[in-house]
C-alpha positions in Angstrom: 30.7 -9.2 -29.2 30.4 -11.6 -32.0 27.4 -13.8 -32.9 28.9 -16.9 -31.4 29.1 -15.2 -27.9 25.5 -14.0 -28.3 24.2 -17.4 -29.2 25.8 -19.0 -26.1 24.3 -16.4 -23.8 27.6 -14.7 -22.9 27.1 -11.6 -20.7 23.5 -12.4 -20.3 23.4 -11.7 -16.6 24.0 -8.0 -15.8 25.5 -6.8 -12.5 23.0 -6.6 -9.6 22.5 -2.9 -9.8 21.4 -2.9 -13.5 18.4 -5.2 -12.6 15.0 -3.4 -12.9 13.8 -5.0 -9.7 16.9 -3.8 -7.8 16.5 -0.2 -9.1 12.8 0.0 -8.1 13.4 -1.6 -4.7 16.4 0.6 -4.1 14.4 3.8 -4.9 11.5 2.7 -2.6 13.8 1.8 0.3 15.9 5.0 -0.2 12.7 7.2 -0.2 11.3 5.3 2.8 14.5 5.6 4.7 14.7 9.4 4.1 11.1 9.7 5.3 11.8 7.5 8.3 14.7 9.8 9.2 12.3 12.8 9.2 9.9 11.0 11.5 12.5 11.1 14.2 12.3 14.9 14.0 8.7 15.0 15.1 7.9 16.6 18.4 6.9 14.4 21.3 3.3 15.1 22.4 2.8 15.4 26.2 0.9 12.4 27.6 -2.1 14.6 28.5 -2.6 15.6 24.8 -1.8 12.2 23.4 -4.8 10.2 22.2 -3.5 6.7 21.6 0.0 6.4 20.3 2.6 9.2 19.7 2.1 10.9 16.3 5.5 9.7 15.0 4.9 6.0 15.8 2.4 5.2 13.1 4.5 6.7 10.2 7.6 4.9 11.6 5.8 1.6 11.7 4.3 2.1 8.2 7.7 3.0 6.7 9.4 0.1 8.3 6.7 -2.2 7.0 7.2 -0.7 3.5 10.9 -1.3 3.7 10.4 -4.9 4.9 7.9 -5.7 2.2 10.1 -4.2 -0.5 13.0 -6.4 0.6 10.7 -9.5 0.5 9.4 -8.4 -3.0 13.0 -7.9 -4.2 14.1 -11.3 -2.9 11.1 -13.0 -4.6 12.0 -11.2 -7.8 15.4 -12.8 -7.8 13.7 -16.2 -7.9 11.0 -15.3 -10.5 11.9 -12.2 -12.6 9.3 -9.6 -13.3 7.3 -9.9 -16.5 8.2 -7.2 -19.0 5.3 -5.2 -20.4 5.1 -2.5 -23.0 2.1 -0.8 -21.5 0.3 -0.9 -18.1 -2.6 -3.3 -17.8 -6.2 -1.9 -17.8 -6.6 -3.0 -14.2 -4.0 -0.4 -13.2 -6.0 2.5 -14.7 -9.3 1.1 -13.2 -7.7 0.9 -9.8 -6.3 4.4 -10.1 -9.8 5.7 -11.0 -11.3 3.8 -8.0 -9.0 5.8 -5.7 -10.5 9.0 -7.1 -14.0 7.5 -6.4 -12.7 6.6 -2.8 -11.7 10.2 -2.2 -15.0 11.5 -3.3 -17.0 9.0 -1.3 -14.9 9.4 1.9 -15.0 13.2 1.7 -18.7 13.7 1.0 -20.4 10.5 2.4 -18.4 8.4 4.8 -14.8 7.2 5.2 -15.9 3.7 6.3 -18.2 3.5 3.2 -15.3 4.7 1.0 -13.0 2.0 2.3 -15.7 -0.7 1.7 -16.4 0.4 -1.8 -12.7 0.8 -2.6 -11.9 -2.7 -1.4 -14.7 -4.3 -3.4 -13.8 -2.4 -6.6 -10.0 -3.1 -6.3 -10.7 -6.8 -5.6 -13.0 -7.0 -8.6 -10.6 -5.3 -11.0 -7.7 -7.5 -9.9 -9.7 -10.7 -10.7 -12.1 -11.7 -7.9 -15.5 -12.3 -9.4 -17.3 -14.2 -6.6 -19.9 -11.8 -5.1 -19.8 -13.4 -1.6 -16.0 -12.9 -1.3 -16.3 -9.3 -2.6 -18.9 -8.6 0.0 -16.8 -10.2 2.7 -13.8 -8.1 1.7 -16.0 -5.0 1.6 -17.1 -5.7 5.2 -14.2 -7.4 7.0 -11.3 -5.2 5.7 -13.0 -1.9 6.6 -14.0 -3.3 10.0 -10.4 -4.3 10.6 -9.2 -0.8 9.7 -11.8 0.8 11.8 -11.0 -1.3 14.9 -7.3 -0.7 14.3 -7.7 3.1 14.2 -10.3 3.2 17.0 -8.8 0.8 19.5 -5.1 0.5 18.8 -4.4 4.1 17.6 -7.1 5.8 19.6 -8.2 7.8 16.5 -11.7 8.5 15.4 -12.9 8.2 11.8 -14.4 11.4 10.4 -18.2 11.8 10.8 -20.2 10.3 8.0 -23.3 8.2 7.3 -22.2 4.9 8.9 -19.7 6.3 11.5 -22.4 8.6 13.0 -24.4 5.5 14.0 -21.4 4.2 15.9 -20.4 7.5 17.5 -23.9 8.6 18.5 
Protein backbone atom coordinates (compact mmCIF):
# COMPACT_ATOMS: atom_id res chain seq x y z
CA UNK A 1 0.00 0.00 0.00
CA UNK A 2 1.50 3.33 -0.94
CA UNK A 3 1.49 6.52 1.11
CA UNK A 4 -1.31 8.05 -0.97
CA UNK A 5 -3.67 5.23 -0.04
CA UNK A 6 -2.73 5.49 3.64
CA UNK A 7 -3.39 9.20 3.75
CA UNK A 8 -6.84 8.80 2.20
CA UNK A 9 -7.78 6.18 4.80
CA UNK A 10 -7.97 3.28 2.36
CA UNK A 11 -8.55 -0.10 4.03
CA UNK A 12 -9.15 1.65 7.34
CA UNK A 13 -12.18 -0.46 8.23
CA UNK A 14 -11.39 -4.10 8.85
CA UNK A 15 -13.85 -6.94 8.40
CA UNK A 16 -16.31 -7.44 11.22
CA UNK A 17 -14.50 -10.38 12.83
CA UNK A 18 -11.20 -8.47 13.23
CA UNK A 19 -12.86 -5.91 15.47
CA UNK A 20 -11.78 -6.17 19.15
CA UNK A 21 -15.31 -5.70 20.43
CA UNK A 22 -16.54 -8.49 18.16
CA UNK A 23 -13.84 -10.91 19.35
CA UNK A 24 -14.51 -10.21 23.03
CA UNK A 25 -18.28 -10.40 22.55
CA UNK A 26 -17.98 -13.59 20.52
CA UNK A 27 -15.85 -15.30 23.19
CA UNK A 28 -18.27 -14.30 25.97
CA UNK A 29 -21.30 -15.48 23.98
CA UNK A 30 -19.55 -18.72 22.95
CA UNK A 31 -18.54 -19.60 26.53
CA UNK A 32 -21.98 -18.63 27.86
CA UNK A 33 -23.67 -20.75 25.18
CA UNK A 34 -21.51 -23.77 26.04
CA UNK A 35 -22.31 -23.35 29.74
CA UNK A 36 -26.00 -22.86 28.90
CA UNK A 37 -25.94 -26.17 27.02
CA UNK A 38 -24.58 -27.92 30.11
CA UNK A 39 -27.36 -26.48 32.28
CA UNK A 40 -29.80 -28.58 30.26
CA UNK A 41 -27.95 -31.67 31.52
CA UNK A 42 -28.82 -30.95 35.18
CA UNK A 43 -31.09 -33.43 36.91
CA UNK A 44 -34.63 -32.32 37.73
CA UNK A 45 -35.21 -32.19 41.47
CA UNK A 46 -38.46 -33.74 42.68
CA UNK A 47 -40.96 -31.11 43.87
CA UNK A 48 -40.77 -32.37 47.47
CA UNK A 49 -37.03 -31.59 47.61
CA UNK A 50 -37.21 -28.38 45.62
CA UNK A 51 -36.99 -25.19 47.69
CA UNK A 52 -37.97 -22.39 45.32
CA UNK A 53 -37.00 -22.83 41.69
CA UNK A 54 -35.29 -25.76 40.00
CA UNK A 55 -31.48 -25.72 40.38
CA UNK A 56 -30.94 -25.32 36.61
CA UNK A 57 -33.27 -22.34 36.25
CA UNK A 58 -31.06 -19.72 37.90
CA UNK A 59 -27.90 -20.50 35.86
CA UNK A 60 -29.97 -20.59 32.67
CA UNK A 61 -31.50 -17.21 33.42
CA UNK A 62 -28.12 -15.76 34.38
CA UNK A 63 -26.41 -17.04 31.22
CA UNK A 64 -29.22 -15.77 29.00
CA UNK A 65 -28.90 -12.38 30.70
CA UNK A 66 -25.13 -12.39 30.09
CA UNK A 67 -25.64 -13.22 26.40
CA UNK A 68 -28.30 -10.53 26.05
CA UNK A 69 -26.18 -7.85 27.77
CA UNK A 70 -23.14 -8.84 25.68
CA UNK A 71 -25.14 -8.36 22.48
CA UNK A 72 -26.29 -4.93 23.68
CA UNK A 73 -22.70 -3.99 24.61
CA UNK A 74 -21.46 -5.09 21.20
CA UNK A 75 -24.15 -3.12 19.39
CA UNK A 76 -23.29 -0.05 21.46
CA UNK A 77 -19.61 -0.54 20.63
CA UNK A 78 -20.43 -0.33 16.93
CA UNK A 79 -21.72 3.18 17.49
CA UNK A 80 -18.96 4.29 19.91
CA UNK A 81 -15.77 2.27 19.58
CA UNK A 82 -13.86 1.16 22.66
CA UNK A 83 -11.11 3.36 23.98
CA UNK A 84 -7.67 1.81 23.41
CA UNK A 85 -5.53 1.61 26.55
CA UNK A 86 -1.99 0.40 27.03
CA UNK A 87 -2.55 -0.63 30.65
CA UNK A 88 -5.53 -1.32 32.86
CA UNK A 89 -6.83 1.56 34.99
CA UNK A 90 -6.07 1.61 38.71
CA UNK A 91 -9.78 1.23 39.47
CA UNK A 92 -9.63 -2.25 37.91
CA UNK A 93 -7.01 -3.44 40.40
CA UNK A 94 -8.80 -1.78 43.30
CA UNK A 95 -12.06 -3.46 42.27
CA UNK A 96 -10.30 -6.80 41.99
CA UNK A 97 -8.85 -6.40 45.48
CA UNK A 98 -12.28 -5.46 46.83
CA UNK A 99 -13.60 -8.84 45.63
CA UNK A 100 -10.94 -10.51 47.78
CA UNK A 101 -12.13 -8.40 50.72
CA UNK A 102 -15.72 -9.45 49.89
CA UNK A 103 -14.74 -13.13 50.04
CA UNK A 104 -13.10 -12.68 53.42
CA UNK A 105 -15.98 -10.67 54.92
CA UNK A 106 -18.70 -12.94 53.56
CA UNK A 107 -16.88 -16.08 54.70
CA UNK A 108 -15.98 -15.01 58.22
CA UNK A 109 -18.50 -12.29 59.16
CA UNK A 110 -21.66 -12.10 57.07
CA UNK A 111 -22.64 -12.50 53.42
CA UNK A 112 -25.08 -9.58 53.57
CA UNK A 113 -22.39 -7.37 55.12
CA UNK A 114 -19.94 -8.50 52.42
CA UNK A 115 -22.34 -7.48 49.64
CA UNK A 116 -22.91 -4.11 51.33
CA UNK A 117 -19.23 -3.31 51.68
CA UNK A 118 -18.45 -4.58 48.18
CA UNK A 119 -21.13 -2.37 46.60
CA UNK A 120 -19.89 0.69 48.50
CA UNK A 121 -16.23 0.09 47.63
CA UNK A 122 -16.86 -0.67 43.95
CA UNK A 123 -19.11 2.38 43.59
CA UNK A 124 -16.44 4.55 45.23
CA UNK A 125 -13.59 3.21 43.08
CA UNK A 126 -15.59 3.75 39.89
CA UNK A 127 -16.24 7.40 40.66
CA UNK A 128 -19.12 7.92 43.10
CA UNK A 129 -17.91 10.22 45.87
CA UNK A 130 -21.19 11.29 47.51
CA UNK A 131 -21.49 9.59 50.89
CA UNK A 132 -25.30 9.51 50.88
CA UNK A 133 -25.43 7.68 47.54
CA UNK A 134 -22.72 5.26 48.64
CA UNK A 135 -24.72 4.42 51.76
CA UNK A 136 -27.91 4.01 49.73
CA UNK A 137 -26.13 1.65 47.33
CA UNK A 138 -24.69 -0.22 50.31
CA UNK A 139 -28.17 -0.72 51.78
CA UNK A 140 -30.61 -0.93 48.84
CA UNK A 141 -28.61 -3.27 46.56
CA UNK A 142 -27.93 -5.90 49.26
CA UNK A 143 -31.58 -5.73 50.35
CA UNK A 144 -32.66 -6.32 46.76
CA UNK A 145 -30.29 -9.31 46.46
CA UNK A 146 -31.44 -10.67 49.84
CA UNK A 147 -35.13 -10.38 48.95
CA UNK A 148 -34.51 -11.92 45.53
CA UNK A 149 -32.76 -14.94 46.99
CA UNK A 150 -35.11 -15.30 49.97
CA UNK A 151 -38.49 -14.71 48.27
CA UNK A 152 -38.05 -15.49 44.58
CA UNK A 153 -35.48 -18.28 44.70
CA UNK A 154 -36.43 -19.59 48.14
CA UNK A 155 -32.78 -19.76 49.23
CA UNK A 156 -31.33 -18.69 52.57
CA UNK A 157 -28.23 -16.61 53.03
CA UNK A 158 -25.49 -18.28 55.10
CA UNK A 159 -25.57 -17.53 58.81
CA UNK A 160 -23.72 -14.40 59.86
CA UNK A 161 -23.84 -11.29 62.03
CA UNK A 162 -26.76 -9.56 60.26
CA UNK A 163 -28.60 -12.56 58.81
CA UNK A 164 -28.84 -14.21 62.24
CA UNK A 165 -31.04 -11.30 63.36
CA UNK A 166 -33.44 -11.98 60.49
CA UNK A 167 -33.50 -15.79 60.76
CA UNK A 168 -33.82 -15.97 64.57
